C-alpha positions, 0 to 999 in steps of 0.5 A: 500499499505504501508503493501505491501511495508513493506512485500517486505522489510521484504522478501528482508531482509530475502532472503538477510540473507539466502544467506549471511548464505549459503555463510558463510557455503560454507566458511567452508567446513569439509572434511573427507577422509578414508583410510582403511589401516590407523588407523584414517581418514584425517580430515580438518575442514576448507577447502576452497571450491575453493581447487582443488582435486589435492591439497586435494589429495596431503595433503592426500597422505602426511598425511597418508605417501603415495607416488605415483610411482614405488616401487620395480618394482610395480606402486602405485596409489591412487584414491579418491572416492565419494560415490563409484565414482572414482574422476578423474578430480582432477581440480574439486573444493571440493565445486563443488563436495560437492554442498550444504553439509557442510561436504564432505566425501571421500575414498582413495584407493590404486592401485598396478600394478605389473611391 
C-alpha cells in the first residue's frame, strides 16, 4: 500500500510540473507577422497571450508605418491572416489563436478600394 501512495504522489508531482511548464510557455508567446511589401517581418518575442488581435494589429501597422483610411480617394485597409484565414474577430486573443503553439505566424495583407 505504501508503494501505491508513493506512485500517486510522484504522478501528482509530474502532472503539476507539466502544467507549470505549459503555463510558463503560454506566458512567452512569440509573434511573427509577415508583410510582403516590407523588408522584414514584425517580430514580438515576449507577447502576452492575453493581447488582443486589435492591439497586435495596431502595433504591426505602426511598425510598418501604415495607416488605415482614405488617401487620395482610395480606402486602404489591412487584414491579418492565419493559415490563409482572414482574422476578422479582433477581440480574439493571440493566445486563443496560437493554442498550444509557442510561436504564432501571421500575414498582413493590404486591400485598396478605389473611390
